[in-house]
C-alpha positions in Angstrom: 339.8 125.5 183.2 342.4 125.2 180.5 344.5 128.0 182.2 344.4 126.4 185.4 345.0 123.0 183.7 348.4 124.7 181.8 349.6 126.3 185.1 349.4 122.6 186.7 351.8 121.3 184.2 354.1 124.2 184.2 354.1 123.7 187.8 354.6 119.9 187.3 357.5 120.2 184.5 359.0 123.7 185.5 362.7 122.3 183.3 360.4 121.5 180.1 358.6 125.0 180.7 361.6 126.9 181.2 363.0 125.1 178.1 360.2 125.8 175.9 359.2 129.3 177.0 363.2 130.3 176.3 362.7 128.4 172.8 359.9 130.8 172.0 361.6 133.7 173.2 365.0 132.9 171.3 363.0 132.0 168.0 361.2 135.6 168.3 364.7 137.2 168.9 366.1 135.6 166.1 363.3 136.4 163.8 363.5 140.3 165.0 367.4 140.4 164.5 367.3 138.8 160.8 364.4 141.2 160.1 366.3 144.5 161.4 369.7 143.1 159.7 367.9 142.7 156.5 366.3 146.3 156.8 370.0 147.7 157.2 370.9 146.4 153.7 373.7 143.7 152.4 376.6 143.3 155.2 380.0 144.7 154.1 383.0 144.1 155.4 383.3 141.2 158.3 379.5 141.3 158.9 379.9 141.0 162.8 376.2 141.5 163.5 375.6 138.6 160.8 377.8 136.4 162.3 376.3 136.7 165.5 373.2 136.2 164.4 374.3 132.9 162.6 376.0 131.9 166.0 373.0 132.6 168.2 371.2 130.3 165.6 373.8 127.5 165.6 373.7 127.2 169.5 370.1 127.2 169.6 370.1 124.2 166.7 373.0 122.2 168.9 371.0 123.1 172.4 367.9 121.2 170.7 369.9 118.4 169.1 372.7 117.8 171.9 371.6 118.9 175.4 368.1 118.6 175.2 368.2 114.5 174.3 371.0 114.1 176.6 368.9 115.6 179.3 365.8 113.4 178.7 368.0 110.0 178.6 369.5 111.1 182.3 366.3 112.0 183.9 
């Protein structure tokens, strides 16, 4: 019964479901990326992988603090 209710809510709010599922995926990738980069040691030189990871994190935060509230206001 609970699964049917969840599927019904996903069909009712497909944009919200996609945002939430995408956020879970991004958080998992950020966690895994941080773990992999930490296991590879201290960055030397420019540290491009670290900058990429930080850029993804910044984009994720900006998405939730700017894009999502704007979307909710226009909805």
